[in-house]
C-alpha positions as CSV (number, residue, x, y, z in Angstrom):
1,M,31.0,23.0,7.2
2,T,32.1,23.1,10.7
3,G,29.2,22.5,13.2
4,R,26.1,22.9,10.7
5,E,25.5,20.6,7.5
6,A,26.0,21.4,4.2
7,P,23.7,23.1,2.2
8,S,23.9,20.4,-0.4
9,H,22.6,17.9,2.0
10,T,20.2,19.7,3.6
11,A,18.6,19.9,0.3
12,L,18.7,16.6,-0.6
13,A,16.6,15.7,2.8
14,W,14.0,18.2,1.5
15,L,14.2,16.6,-2.2
16,V,13.5,12.9,-0.4
17,H,10.7,14.2,1.6
18,L,9.5,16.0,-2.2
19,Y,8.9,12.6,-3.3
20,T,6.9,10.8,-0.9
21,A,5.0,14.1,-0.9
22,S,4.6,13.7,-4.9
23,S,2.7,10.7,-4.2
24,A,-0.3,13.0,-3.3
25,V,-0.5,14.7,-6.5
26,L,-0.5,11.5,-8.0
27,A,-3.3,10.1,-6.4
28,F,-5.1,13.4,-7.2
29,L,-4.9,12.3,-10.7
30,A,-6.0,9.0,-9.8
31,T,-9.1,10.2,-8.5
32,R,-9.5,12.4,-11.8
33,A,-9.5,9.4,-13.8
34,I,-11.7,7.4,-11.6
35,F,-14.9,10.0,-12.1
36,E,-13.7,10.1,-15.7
37,Y,-13.9,6.2,-15.6
38,R,-10.3,5.7,-17.0
39,F,-9.8,3.2,-14.1
40,R,-6.3,1.8,-16.4
41,D,-5.4,5.3,-15.9
42,A,-6.2,5.2,-12.1
43,F,-4.5,1.9,-11.2
44,F,-1.4,3.7,-13.2
45,W,-1.4,6.2,-11.0
46,L,-1.3,4.6,-8.1
47,G,1.5,1.9,-9.0
48,I,3.7,4.9,-9.4
49,T,2.4,5.9,-5.7
50,I,3.3,2.3,-5.0
51,I,6.8,2.3,-6.2
52,I,7.9,5.3,-4.1
53,D,6.3,3.6,-1.2
54,A,8.7,1.5,-2.2
55,T,11.9,3.6,-2.2
56,D,11.6,6.9,-0.6
57,G,12.2,4.7,2.8
58,L,15.7,4.0,1.8
59,L,15.7,7.3,0.5
60,A,15.3,8.8,4.0
61,R,18.0,6.3,5.6
62,A,20.4,6.9,2.8
63,A,20.0,10.8,3.2
64,K,19.9,10.9,7.2
65,V,16.6,12.8,6.5
66,S,15.5,12.4,10.5
67,A,19.3,14.3,11.3
68,R,19.3,16.8,8.8
69,L,15.5,18.3,9.5
70,P,15.1,16.8,12.7
71,W,11.6,19.0,13.3
72,F,9.8,17.5,10.3
73,N,8.1,14.6,10.8
74,G,8.8,12.3,7.3
75,A,6.8,9.3,9.1
76,K,3.7,12.1,9.7
77,L,4.1,12.6,5.7
78,D,4.3,8.9,4.2
79,D,1.1,8.0,7.0
80,L,-0.8,11.1,4.8
81,V,-0.3,10.3,1.5
82,D,-0.6,6.1,2.3
83,Y,-3.7,6.5,3.6
84,L,-4.8,9.0,0.3
85,T,-3.1,5.9,-1.9
86,Y,-3.9,3.1,0.1
87,V,-7.1,3.9,1.3
88,F,-9.3,6.8,-0.1
89,V,-8.4,6.8,-3.7
90,P,-9.3,2.8,-4.1
91,A,-12.6,3.7,-2.1
92,V,-13.4,6.2,-4.4
93,L,-12.6,3.7,-7.3
94,V,-14.7,0.8,-5.5
95,W,-17.9,3.2,-5.6
96,R,-17.4,4.3,-8.8
97,A,-16.7,1.0,-10.8
98,Q,-19.7,-0.5,-8.2
99,L,-17.9,-3.2,-7.0
100,V,-19.7,-3.8,-4.9
101,P,-23.4,-3.4,-5.2
102,E,-25.2,-0.4,-4.7
103,P,-27.0,-1.3,-1.7
104,W,-23.9,-1.8,0.4
105,M,-21.9,0.5,-1.1
106,I,-21.9,3.4,2.3
107,A,-21.3,0.0,4.7
108,V,-18.7,-1.1,2.5
109,V,-16.3,2.1,2.1
110,G,-16.8,3.1,5.1
111,A,-16.0,0.0,6.6
112,M,-12.4,0.2,4.5
113,L,-12.0,3.8,5.4
114,I,-13.0,3.9,9.3
115,S,-10.8,0.0,9.9
116,S,-7.9,1.9,8.7
117,G,-8.3,5.2,10.4
118,Y,-7.6,2.6,13.2
119,G,-4.7,0.9,11.8
120,F,-3.0,4.0,10.6
121,S,-3.2,5.6,14.1
122,R,-2.2,2.4,16.3
123,V,1.2,3.1,17.9
124,D,2.0,-0.7,16.6
125,A,1.1,-0.3,13.1
126,K,4.8,-0.3,12.0
127,T,6.7,-2.5,14.6
128,A,10.8,-2.5,15.7
129,D,11.1,-5.3,13.9
130,H,9.6,-4.2,10.6
131,F,6.2,-6.2,10.9
132,F,2.9,-4.2,9.8
133,T,0.0,-5.1,12.4
134,G,-3.2,-6.0,11.5
135,F,-4.2,-5.9,7.2
136,P,-2.4,-3.3,6.1
137,S,-4.2,-1.6,4.1
138,Y,-3.6,-2.7,0.7
139,W,-6.9,-1.8,-1.0
140,N,-5.3,-0.1,-4.1
141,I,-4.3,-3.9,-4.8
142,V,-7.3,-5.5,-3.9
143,A,-9.0,-3.5,-6.2
144,F,-7.1,-4.4,-9.0
145,Y,-7.5,-7.8,-8.7
146,M,-11.3,-7.8,-8.2
147,Y,-11.6,-5.2,-11.1
148,A,-9.6,-7.5,-13.9
149,L,-11.0,-10.3,-12.3
150,G,-14.9,-9.3,-12.7
151,C,-16.1,-11.3,-9.8
152,S,-19.7,-10.8,-8.3
153,P,-19.9,-7.6,-6.2
154,A,-21.3,-9.7,-3.8
155,V,-18.5,-11.6,-3.8
156,N,-16.4,-8.5,-4.1
157,A,-18.1,-6.7,-0.6
158,A,-18.2,-10.2,1.4
159,V,-14.1,-10.0,0.5
160,L,-13.7,-6.5,1.6
161,V,-15.6,-6.6,4.8
162,G,-13.7,-9.8,5.9
163,L,-10.1,-7.6,5.2
164,S,-11.5,-4.5,7.3
165,V,-12.3,-6.7,10.1
166,A,-9.0,-8.4,9.5
167,V,-7.3,-4.7,10.0
168,F,-8.2,-4.8,14.0
169,V,-7.0,-8.5,14.4
170,P,-3.0,-8.0,15.6
171,I,-1.9,-10.9,13.3
172,R,1.5,-9.3,12.2
173,Y,2.6,-8.6,8.1
174,V,5.5,-8.5,6.4
175,Y,6.9,-5.4,5.4
176,P,8.5,-7.0,2.4
177,S,11.7,-4.0,2.3
178,R,12.7,-4.8,5.9
179,T,11.3,-7.8,7.9
180,T,14.8,-9.9,7.8
181,T,13.3,-13.3,7.2
182,L,13.6,-14.3,3.2
183,R,13.9,-10.6,2.3
184,T,16.2,-11.4,-0.8
185,L,13.1,-14.1,-1.7
186,T,10.3,-11.5,-1.0
187,V,12.5,-8.3,-2.9
188,T,12.6,-10.8,-5.6
189,L,9.1,-12.2,-5.6
190,G,8.0,-8.7,-4.8
191,L,9.6,-7.1,-8.2
192,L,8.4,-10.6,-10.7
193,W,5.0,-10.0,-9.3
194,G,5.4,-5.8,-10.1
195,A,6.1,-6.6,-13.2
196,S,3.3,-8.8,-14.1
197,V,0.8,-6.7,-12.6
198,L,2.4,-4.1,-14.7
199,W,2.2,-6.2,-17.9
200,L,-1.5,-7.0,-16.8
201,L,-2.1,-3.6,-16.8
202,A,-1.2,-2.7,-20.1
203,H,-3.8,-5.6,-21.3
204,L,-6.8,-4.7,-18.6
205,G,-9.5,-5.9,-20.3
206,S,-7.6,-8.5,-22.8
207,A,-5.7,-10.5,-20.3
208,S,-6.8,-14.3,-19.6
209,R,-8.1,-14.7,-16.2
210,T,-5.9,-17.8,-15.6
211,L,-2.6,-15.0,-15.9
212,V,-4.5,-12.7,-13.5
213,L,-4.9,-15.5,-11.7
214,A,-1.6,-16.9,-11.7
215,S,-0.4,-13.5,-10.5
216,L,-1.6,-13.9,-7.7
217,G,1.0,-16.3,-6.6
218,F,2.8,-13.8,-4.9
219,P,-0.3,-12.9,-2.7
220,V,-0.8,-15.6,-1.7
221,Y,2.9,-16.5,-0.5
222,Y,3.0,-12.8,1.1
223,F,0.0,-14.0,3.2
224,A,1.5,-17.3,4.1
225,L,4.8,-16.3,4.7
226,S,3.5,-13.6,6.8
227,L,0.7,-16.0,9.4
228,V,4.1,-18.2,10.0
229,L,6.0,-15.8,10.9
230,D,3.4,-14.4,12.6
231,R,3.1,-17.7,15.0
232,R,6.6,-17.8,15.5
233,R,7.5,-14.7,17.0
234,P,7.0,-13.3,20.4
235,A,5.3,-10.3,20.8
236,A,6.3,-7.6,18.7
237,P,8.0,-4.4,20.3
238,L,6.8,-1.4,19.9
239,A,8.0,1.0,17.3
């Protein structure tokens, strides 16, 4: 078609946005599972949203959604569903699973929700050179390890508050699929880690604590690489 996008191209762009938006439905399914104390199911649904989040950007760029639907803000849609799946639903899980002491529950959950609201609202939340600014609100992953390891509620509360503070500290964290330094290694290790987490999820409650701790190797690598690269980099430009 001359001067216009082919209808099939426009439809493809909408399908990519629908793919992103589907995480909102999965967030609902996870929330329902949490209220029914089916925490393994909740983590399963949240795991699918991580897969969607890791792939929708690649699909959006391939489908040229910003050029074909310039009036629709896909980044805003992505932020909305990410806040639901990475922040709000995990916060509900922390409450329902009683991962922190009841007297501290509102304060700790409130710290998670408010700090991440700040983090998502920064204009430099994602930098132009593909880093996240401040702890990137991986509360779904944090909640999984707290549940799988059965840590003390007091320890959990301290970790959650510490990470809430880390949202405000402008350390730049690796964007796994887009930060260029060691990207192949990071993606490869991330895929292996994802497979290990799926296995742990399938055996949640019966997997040994040693295996759960061993799977923390990738998160440790991620944080170490982020700290090293942050110290070596000049001030990042805004996205």
